[in-house]
DRENKESE-375958 format. One record per residue (C-alpha): residue number from 1; residue in one letter; chain; x, y, z. Coordinates in steps of 0.05 Angstrom, whole numbers. Layout:
N
pos = NUM; code = A; unit = A; east = X; north = Y; up = Z .
...
# end
This chain:
284
pos = 1; code = M; unit = A; east = -1286; north = 529; up = -742 .
pos = 2; code = L; unit = A; east = -1357; north = 553; up = -741 .
pos = 3; code = I; unit = A; east = -1383; north = 573; up = -673 .
pos = 4; code = N; unit = A; east = -1455; north = 598; up = -654 .
pos = 5; code = A; unit = A; east = -1489; north = 638; up = -599 .
pos = 6; code = R; unit = A; east = -1490; north = 567; up = -551 .
pos = 7; code = W; unit = A; east = -1439; north = 505; up = -544 .
pos = 8; code = T; unit = A; east = -1494; north = 462; up = -534 .
pos = 9; code = S; unit = A; east = -1463; north = 406; up = -579 .
pos = 10; code = L; unit = A; east = -1409; north = 393; up = -632 .
pos = 11; code = T; unit = A; east = -1398; north = 365; up = -700 .
pos = 12; code = E; unit = A; east = -1323; north = 340; up = -718 .
pos = 13; code = A; unit = A; east = -1279; north = 323; up = -773 .
pos = 14; code = L; unit = A; east = -1217; north = 275; up = -770 .
pos = 15; code = G; unit = A; east = -1178; north = 265; up = -819 .
pos = 16; code = D; unit = A; east = -1123; north = 278; up = -871 .
pos = 17; code = T; unit = A; east = -1117; north = 335; up = -928 .
pos = 18; code = I; unit = A; east = -1184; north = 307; up = -975 .
pos = 19; code = P; unit = A; east = -1233; north = 315; up = -913 .
pos = 20; code = N; unit = A; east = -1206; north = 388; up = -904 .
pos = 21; code = G; unit = A; east = -1238; north = 402; up = -965 .
pos = 22; code = K; unit = A; east = -1318; north = 432; up = -987 .
pos = 23; code = I; unit = A; east = -1354; north = 364; up = -962 .
pos = 24; code = H; unit = A; east = -1331; north = 387; up = -885 .
pos = 25; code = A; unit = A; east = -1340; north = 454; up = -906 .
pos = 26; code = D; unit = A; east = -1415; north = 445; up = -925 .
pos = 27; code = L; unit = A; east = -1424; north = 393; up = -873 .
pos = 28; code = L; unit = A; east = -1402; north = 440; up = -816 .
pos = 29; code = R; unit = A; east = -1432; north = 499; up = -846 .
pos = 30; code = V; unit = A; east = -1509; north = 459; up = -848 .
pos = 31; code = T; unit = A; east = -1504; north = 427; up = -788 .
pos = 32; code = S; unit = A; east = -1471; north = 496; up = -748 .
pos = 33; code = C; unit = A; east = -1510; north = 567; up = -772 .
pos = 34; code = G; unit = A; east = -1558; north = 579; up = -731 .
pos = 35; code = K; unit = A; east = -1564; north = 518; up = -694 .
pos = 36; code = E; unit = A; east = -1545; north = 474; up = -628 .
pos = 37; code = D; unit = A; east = -1476; north = 461; up = -655 .
pos = 38; code = H; unit = A; east = -1408; north = 482; up = -664 .
pos = 39; code = A; unit = A; east = -1370; north = 458; up = -713 .
pos = 40; code = K; unit = A; east = -1287; north = 441; up = -723 .
pos = 41; code = N; unit = A; east = -1247; north = 405; up = -776 .
pos = 42; code = L; unit = A; east = -1184; north = 357; up = -736 .
pos = 43; code = V; unit = A; east = -1132; north = 337; up = -801 .
pos = 44; code = F; unit = A; east = -1086; north = 294; up = -779 .
pos = 45; code = I; unit = A; east = -1047; north = 238; up = -811 .
pos = 46; code = N; unit = A; east = -1073; north = 168; up = -792 .
pos = 47; code = F; unit = A; east = -1004; north = 145; up = -756 .
pos = 48; code = R; unit = A; east = -1012; north = 214; up = -716 .
pos = 49; code = A; unit = A; east = -1085; north = 212; up = -700 .
pos = 50; code = I; unit = A; east = -1087; north = 175; up = -638 .
pos = 51; code = P; unit = A; east = -1044; north = 211; up = -583 .
pos = 52; code = L; unit = A; east = -1067; north = 268; up = -622 .
pos = 53; code = I; unit = A; east = -1146; north = 257; up = -601 .
pos = 54; code = K; unit = A; east = -1114; north = 241; up = -537 .
pos = 55; code = K; unit = A; east = -1091; north = 306; up = -528 .
pos = 56; code = I; unit = A; east = -1144; north = 351; up = -561 .
pos = 57; code = F; unit = A; east = -1218; north = 303; up = -534 .
pos = 58; code = P; unit = A; east = -1245; north = 315; up = -477 .
pos = 59; code = M; unit = A; east = -1234; north = 266; up = -413 .
pos = 60; code = R; unit = A; east = -1297; north = 249; up = -385 .
pos = 61; code = I; unit = A; east = -1278; north = 264; up = -328 .
pos = 62; code = G; unit = A; east = -1291; north = 339; up = -320 .
pos = 63; code = R; unit = A; east = -1325; north = 345; up = -393 .
pos = 64; code = T; unit = A; east = -1383; north = 380; up = -363 .
pos = 65; code = E; unit = A; east = -1343; north = 439; up = -391 .
pos = 66; code = F; unit = A; east = -1338; north = 420; up = -466 .
pos = 67; code = P; unit = A; east = -1403; north = 414; up = -513 .
pos = 68; code = E; unit = A; east = -1424; north = 344; up = -526 .
pos = 69; code = I; unit = A; east = -1405; north = 312; up = -593 .
pos = 70; code = K; unit = A; east = -1462; north = 293; up = -630 .
pos = 71; code = L; unit = A; east = -1435; north = 272; up = -698 .
pos = 72; code = L; unit = A; east = -1361; north = 257; up = -715 .
pos = 73; code = T; unit = A; east = -1336; north = 231; up = -782 .
pos = 74; code = I; unit = A; east = -1270; north = 202; up = -790 .
pos = 75; code = W; unit = A; east = -1235; north = 197; up = -873 .
pos = 76; code = F; unit = A; east = -1167; north = 170; up = -868 .
pos = 77; code = G; unit = A; east = -1136; north = 122; up = -922 .
pos = 78; code = T; unit = A; east = -1106; north = 161; up = -978 .
pos = 79; code = N; unit = A; east = -1045; north = 186; up = -955 .
pos = 80; code = D; unit = A; east = -1036; north = 115; up = -913 .
pos = 81; code = S; unit = A; east = -1036; north = 86; up = -975 .
pos = 82; code = D; unit = A; east = -975; north = 109; up = -1008 .
pos = 83; code = L; unit = A; east = -919; north = 58; up = -1025 .
pos = 84; code = P; unit = A; east = -876; north = 50; up = -970 .
pos = 85; code = S; unit = A; east = -820; north = 96; up = -991 .
pos = 86; code = V; unit = A; east = -770; north = 142; up = -964 .
pos = 87; code = L; unit = A; east = -818; north = 206; up = -970 .
pos = 88; code = P; unit = A; east = -804; north = 272; up = -939 .
pos = 89; code = A; unit = A; east = -844; north = 280; up = -868 .
pos = 90; code = P; unit = A; east = -902; north = 329; up = -888 .
pos = 91; code = F; unit = A; east = -887; north = 368; up = -828 .
pos = 92; code = P; unit = A; east = -847; north = 356; up = -770 .
pos = 93; code = I; unit = A; east = -854; north = 303; up = -735 .
pos = 94; code = D; unit = A; east = -864; north = 319; up = -652 .
pos = 95; code = P; unit = A; east = -831; north = 261; up = -608 .
pos = 96; code = E; unit = A; east = -889; north = 279; up = -553 .
pos = 97; code = V; unit = A; east = -934; north = 258; up = -606 .
pos = 98; code = T; unit = A; east = -910; north = 196; up = -643 .
pos = 99; code = T; unit = A; east = -832; north = 169; up = -642 .
pos = 100; code = P; unit = A; east = -804; north = 131; up = -704 .
pos = 101; code = T; unit = A; east = -798; north = 54; up = -676 .
pos = 102; code = A; unit = A; east = -812; north = -17; up = -717 .
pos = 103; code = T; unit = A; east = -846; north = -38; up = -656 .
pos = 104; code = N; unit = A; east = -920; north = -17; up = -650 .
pos = 105; code = T; unit = A; east = -952; north = -13; up = -572 .
pos = 106; code = E; unit = A; east = -1013; north = -7; up = -549 .
pos = 107; code = D; unit = A; east = -997; north = 64; up = -516 .
pos = 108; code = S; unit = A; east = -943; north = 80; up = -575 .
pos = 109; code = D; unit = A; east = -998; north = 93; up = -626 .
pos = 110; code = S; unit = A; east = -929; north = 93; up = -675 .
pos = 111; code = N; unit = A; east = -903; north = 54; up = -738 .
pos = 112; code = A; unit = A; east = -847; north = 50; up = -781 .
pos = 113; code = H; unit = A; east = -862; north = 91; up = -819 .
pos = 114; code = T; unit = A; east = -868; north = 156; up = -797 .
pos = 115; code = A; unit = A; east = -816; north = 187; up = -841 .
pos = 116; code = G; unit = A; east = -876; north = 189; up = -888 .
pos = 117; code = R; unit = A; east = -941; north = 180; up = -911 .
pos = 118; code = A; unit = A; east = -947; north = 107; up = -918 .
pos = 119; code = V; unit = A; east = -984; north = 67; up = -863 .
pos = 120; code = P; unit = A; east = -974; north = -11; up = -865 .
pos = 121; code = L; unit = A; east = -1053; north = -39; up = -877 .
pos = 122; code = D; unit = A; east = -1053; north = -79; up = -816 .
pos = 123; code = Q; unit = A; east = -1033; north = -18; up = -785 .
pos = 124; code = Y; unit = A; east = -1095; north = 28; up = -814 .
pos = 125; code = K; unit = A; east = -1141; north = -22; up = -794 .
pos = 126; code = A; unit = A; east = -1109; north = -25; up = -721 .
pos = 127; code = N; unit = A; east = -1110; north = 53; up = -723 .
pos = 128; code = L; unit = A; east = -1185; north = 55; up = -748 .
pos = 129; code = N; unit = A; east = -1208; north = 10; up = -694 .
pos = 130; code = K; unit = A; east = -1176; north = 31; up = -647 .
pos = 131; code = M; unit = A; east = -1198; north = 100; up = -660 .
pos = 132; code = L; unit = A; east = -1265; north = 77; up = -656 .
pos = 133; code = E; unit = A; east = -1256; north = 43; up = -599 .
pos = 134; code = L; unit = A; east = -1231; north = 107; up = -559 .
pos = 135; code = F; unit = A; east = -1310; north = 140; up = -575 .
pos = 136; code = L; unit = A; east = -1352; north = 80; up = -567 .
pos = 137; code = D; unit = A; east = -1322; north = 36; up = -507 .
pos = 138; code = P; unit = A; east = -1357; north = 50; up = -445 .
pos = 139; code = T; unit = A; east = -1296; north = 42; up = -410 .
pos = 140; code = S; unit = A; east = -1254; north = 81; up = -457 .
pos = 141; code = D; unit = A; east = -1225; north = 156; up = -420 .
pos = 142; code = F; unit = A; east = -1249; north = 186; up = -479 .
pos = 143; code = Y; unit = A; east = -1325; north = 152; up = -490 .
pos = 144; code = L; unit = A; east = -1382; north = 191; up = -519 .
pos = 145; code = P; unit = A; east = -1441; north = 154; up = -503 .
pos = 146; code = G; unit = A; east = -1483; north = 204; up = -554 .
pos = 147; code = V; unit = A; east = -1436; north = 205; up = -615 .
pos = 148; code = R; unit = A; east = -1450; north = 180; up = -680 .
pos = 149; code = I; unit = A; east = -1400; north = 168; up = -730 .
pos = 150; code = V; unit = A; east = -1399; north = 165; up = -801 .
pos = 151; code = L; unit = A; east = -1330; north = 130; up = -830 .
pos = 152; code = L; unit = A; east = -1308; north = 138; up = -902 .
pos = 153; code = T; unit = A; east = -1264; north = 105; up = -946 .
pos = 154; code = P; unit = A; east = -1213; north = 130; up = -992 .
pos = 155; code = P; unit = A; east = -1237; north = 156; up = -1055 .
pos = 156; code = P; unit = A; east = -1196; north = 120; up = -1115 .
pos = 157; code = V; unit = A; east = -1131; north = 162; up = -1142 .
pos = 158; code = V; unit = A; east = -1109; north = 173; up = -1217 .
pos = 159; code = V; unit = A; east = -1039; north = 177; up = -1213 .
pos = 160; code = S; unit = A; east = -1032; north = 191; up = -1291 .
pos = 161; code = M; unit = A; east = -1050; north = 261; up = -1261 .
pos = 162; code = M; unit = A; east = -989; north = 270; up = -1215 .
pos = 163; code = P; unit = A; east = -922; north = 287; up = -1225 .
pos = 164; code = K; unit = A; east = -886; north = 237; up = -1236 .
pos = 165; code = E; unit = A; east = -842; north = 233; up = -1175 .
pos = 166; code = D; unit = A; east = -915; north = 233; up = -1128 .
pos = 167; code = A; unit = A; east = -939; north = 172; up = -1179 .
pos = 168; code = A; unit = A; east = -889; north = 132; up = -1158 .
pos = 169; code = T; unit = A; east = -910; north = 128; up = -1090 .
pos = 170; code = V; unit = A; east = -986; north = 111; up = -1113 .
pos = 171; code = A; unit = A; east = -1024; north = 51; up = -1139 .
pos = 172; code = L; unit = A; east = -1093; north = 46; up = -1155 .
pos = 173; code = D; unit = A; east = -1097; north = -28; up = -1129 .
pos = 174; code = H; unit = A; east = -1062; north = -13; up = -1065 .
pos = 175; code = T; unit = A; east = -1104; north = 46; up = -1048 .
pos = 176; code = R; unit = A; east = -1160; north = 1; up = -1060 .
pos = 177; code = Q; unit = A; east = -1142; north = -39; up = -1004 .
pos = 178; code = Y; unit = A; east = -1150; north = 8; up = -957 .
pos = 179; code = K; unit = A; east = -1213; north = 27; up = -982 .
pos = 180; code = D; unit = A; east = -1234; north = -49; up = -974 .
pos = 181; code = A; unit = A; east = -1210; north = -55; up = -907 .
pos = 182; code = C; unit = A; east = -1234; north = 13; up = -886 .
pos = 183; code = L; unit = A; east = -1312; north = -15; up = -917 .
pos = 184; code = S; unit = A; east = -1313; north = -84; up = -874 .
pos = 185; code = I; unit = A; east = -1282; north = -40; up = -813 .
pos = 186; code = G; unit = A; east = -1345; north = 6; up = -816 .
pos = 187; code = Q; unit = A; east = -1396; north = -43; up = -828 .
pos = 188; code = K; unit = A; east = -1372; north = -91; up = -773 .
pos = 189; code = W; unit = A; east = -1372; north = -24; up = -721 .
pos = 190; code = S; unit = A; east = -1433; north = -19; up = -748 .
pos = 191; code = R; unit = A; east = -1464; north = -88; up = -722 .
pos = 192; code = E; unit = A; east = -1436; north = -80; up = -657 .
pos = 193; code = S; unit = A; east = -1454; north = -11; up = -643 .
pos = 194; code = G; unit = A; east = -1516; north = -22; up = -664 .
pos = 195; code = G; unit = A; east = -1521; north = 26; up = -723 .
pos = 196; code = K; unit = A; east = -1478; north = 85; up = -688 .
pos = 197; code = V; unit = A; east = -1423; north = 82; up = -736 .
pos = 198; code = Q; unit = A; east = -1447; north = 84; up = -821 .
pos = 199; code = V; unit = A; east = -1394; north = 75; up = -871 .
pos = 200; code = L; unit = A; east = -1397; north = 119; up = -936 .
pos = 201; code = D; unit = A; east = -1362; north = 86; up = -993 .
pos = 202; code = C; unit = A; east = -1321; north = 147; up = -1026 .
pos = 203; code = W; unit = A; east = -1293; north = 102; up = -1066 .
pos = 204; code = K; unit = A; east = -1365; north = 73; up = -1102 .
pos = 205; code = A; unit = A; east = -1388; north = 143; up = -1092 .
pos = 206; code = V; unit = A; east = -1346; north = 178; up = -1136 .
pos = 207; code = S; unit = A; east = -1333; north = 125; up = -1183 .
pos = 208; code = E; unit = A; east = -1404; north = 119; up = -1205 .
pos = 209; code = A; unit = A; east = -1416; north = 185; up = -1210 .
pos = 210; code = A; unit = A; east = -1364; north = 188; up = -1259 .
pos = 211; code = G; unit = A; east = -1383; north = 124; up = -1291 .
pos = 212; code = G; unit = A; east = -1325; north = 80; up = -1281 .
pos = 213; code = E; unit = A; east = -1254; north = 72; up = -1263 .
pos = 214; code = D; unit = A; east = -1218; north = 93; up = -1316 .
pos = 215; code = D; unit = A; east = -1179; north = 157; up = -1311 .
pos = 216; code = D; unit = A; east = -1203; north = 189; up = -1370 .
pos = 217; code = L; unit = A; east = -1271; north = 183; up = -1332 .
pos = 218; code = L; unit = A; east = -1245; north = 209; up = -1264 .
pos = 219; code = R; unit = A; east = -1205; north = 262; up = -1280 .
pos = 220; code = P; unit = A; east = -1262; north = 322; up = -1271 .
pos = 221; code = F; unit = A; east = -1274; north = 297; up = -1199 .
pos = 222; code = F; unit = A; east = -1204; north = 305; up = -1183 .
pos = 223; code = V; unit = A; east = -1145; north = 366; up = -1183 .
pos = 224; code = D; unit = A; east = -1088; north = 340; up = -1178 .
pos = 225; code = G; unit = A; east = -1103; north = 261; up = -1176 .
pos = 226; code = V; unit = A; east = -1117; north = 259; up = -1107 .
pos = 227; code = H; unit = A; east = -1148; north = 323; up = -1084 .
pos = 228; code = L; unit = A; east = -1232; north = 328; up = -1101 .
pos = 229; code = T; unit = A; east = -1253; north = 373; up = -1145 .
pos = 230; code = S; unit = A; east = -1330; north = 404; up = -1120 .
pos = 231; code = K; unit = A; east = -1354; north = 369; up = -1167 .
pos = 232; code = A; unit = A; east = -1341; north = 305; up = -1134 .
pos = 233; code = Y; unit = A; east = -1342; north = 336; up = -1055 .
pos = 234; code = R; unit = A; east = -1414; north = 350; up = -1073 .
pos = 235; code = V; unit = A; east = -1429; north = 274; up = -1093 .
pos = 236; code = L; unit = A; east = -1398; north = 254; up = -1027 .
pos = 237; code = F; unit = A; east = -1426; north = 309; up = -990 .
pos = 238; code = D; unit = A; east = -1497; north = 289; up = -1014 .
pos = 239; code = E; unit = A; east = -1480; north = 215; up = -997 .
pos = 240; code = L; unit = A; east = -1465; north = 234; up = -929 .
pos = 241; code = M; unit = A; east = -1527; north = 287; up = -907 .
pos = 242; code = R; unit = A; east = -1571; north = 227; up = -944 .
pos = 243; code = T; unit = A; east = -1536; north = 174; up = -894 .
pos = 244; code = I; unit = A; east = -1550; north = 222; up = -830 .
pos = 245; code = K; unit = A; east = -1619; north = 234; up = -857 .
pos = 246; code = S; unit = A; east = -1630; north = 163; up = -864 .
pos = 247; code = E; unit = A; east = -1602; north = 133; up = -804 .
pos = 248; code = W; unit = A; east = -1603; north = 185; up = -752 .
pos = 249; code = D; unit = A; east = -1657; north = 244; up = -768 .
pos = 250; code = H; unit = A; east = -1646; north = 265; up = -717 .
pos = 251; code = L; unit = A; east = -1583; north = 300; up = -734 .
pos = 252; code = D; unit = A; east = -1622; north = 322; up = -796 .
pos = 253; code = P; unit = A; east = -1610; north = 398; up = -801 .
pos = 254; code = A; unit = A; east = -1675; north = 410; up = -807 .
pos = 255; code = N; unit = A; east = -1691; north = 375; up = -742 .
pos = 256; code = I; unit = A; east = -1642; north = 412; up = -704 .
pos = 257; code = K; unit = A; east = -1669; north = 471; up = -657 .
pos = 258; code = P; unit = A; east = -1646; north = 536; up = -677 .
pos = 259; code = T; unit = A; east = -1606; north = 572; up = -619 .
pos = 260; code = V; unit = A; east = -1612; north = 644; up = -661 .
pos = 261; code = P; unit = A; east = -1677; north = 660; up = -702 .
pos = 262; code = V; unit = A; east = -1667; north = 661; up = -775 .
pos = 263; code = Y; unit = A; east = -1670; north = 716; up = -823 .
pos = 264; code = N; unit = A; east = -1711; north = 726; up = -883 .
pos = 265; code = A; unit = A; east = -1693; north = 765; up = -935 .
pos = 266; code = E; unit = A; east = -1768; north = 762; up = -961 .
pos = 267; code = T; unit = A; east = -1794; north = 796; up = -901 .
pos = 268; code = D; unit = A; east = -1729; north = 830; up = -877 .
pos = 269; code = G; unit = A; east = -1741; north = 806; up = -812 .
pos = 270; code = W; unit = A; east = -1722; north = 747; up = -776 .
pos = 271; code = K; unit = A; east = -1763; north = 691; up = -755 .
pos = 272; code = W; unit = A; east = -1752; north = 619; up = -725 .
pos = 273; code = S; unit = A; east = -1761; north = 572; up = -777 .
pos = 274; code = Y; unit = A; east = -1756; north = 497; up = -739 .
pos = 275; code = E; unit = A; east = -1810; north = 450; up = -759 .
pos = 276; code = P; unit = A; east = -1783; north = 386; up = -734 .
pos = 277; code = K; unit = A; east = -1802; north = 303; up = -743 .
pos = 278; code = P; unit = A; east = -1843; north = 288; up = -680 .
pos = 279; code = A; unit = A; east = -1796; north = 248; up = -628 .
pos = 280; code = H; unit = A; east = -1830; north = 176; up = -644 .
pos = 281; code = E; unit = A; east = -1820; north = 187; up = -712 .
pos = 282; code = R; unit = A; east = -1736; north = 196; up = -717 .
pos = 283; code = K; unit = A; east = -1685; north = 150; up = -721 .
pos = 284; code = G; unit = A; east = -1615; north = 146; up = -679 .
# end
């Protein structure tokens, strides 16, 4: 978490272990350092995210004590797309957060696969829609009127790089279904929200950078077949910044007023370096 001199706005990153890597570290650094932001990276598994969001995000009643959230990234799908199996839970399940049950209700935010990481495709789609609804529905207690959201699809997986026991829980075409679902949901919400939501196709970005989906081509972009290398994070970070600048350039770091001067090593002094675009030329 990067905290600046003044809490006037906030960059949030929601996701599993993949967004806990370099892309969001760079995003939070770029959008936070010396700007009117502080930043947090919140790591969940999809089926646990909704109840935890309700515990962590401020309700709009009494929200004056909290910074405004301007940018939110949501990146789920890789863990969720595990093949259904009896996997051990990656960490103990808090019974107050999610209770294993085969019956889902709007309030329970749980599913029958809470013993492992796999989330059925229909539940995955419902969970993404619910997250977006929480932040974008004006009647929601967690409504964020000024927020812009980037929904990121899962990238491909390289099964041949995984240990045998892990490889048995993953299939490229199965993960592709979750990518397609995420892409479709993001595009739908983009239309319905008037552009407040954009979707970044991580699968396409990494595959195109690699030159295809063959394992040998993808290997340089993965540490273990699931988690990404710096090379892949750089590709996705560049795509993410391109999305922000093209769709909402008021969130371009160059257009965010610094709250502290920037040190200039050449002059050995501090100065304000802020030359934003005129307001009428900005998007979003």
